[in-house]
C-alpha angles and dihedrals in degrees: 000000000000120000127196095205133070091258143350127217117246097241091050090049092053091051093045090052089050089234088129131034098219146008089255091056090048090051092050095048091049094046090047090057095244096127123080127198116193090346096307130102110259119202099174110092090194093056109141113237119206132189109290096033115126119214125197131188120169106317095339122102128177136170121220110235129193128221 
């Protein structure tokens, strides 16, 4: 996933990837410890993701890329 900004917040990333249907669902998955960033559980839905970060949810995996 390529971003045109310095960073993207985790909940926005999940919605943009269409891995979740809503912000509420993103919040719940993150708070439940179901989302991994760089191989570690991430429980902050506002976590800033930068190019090179790898996000995983269930069997989906995507790397954040810069312009």
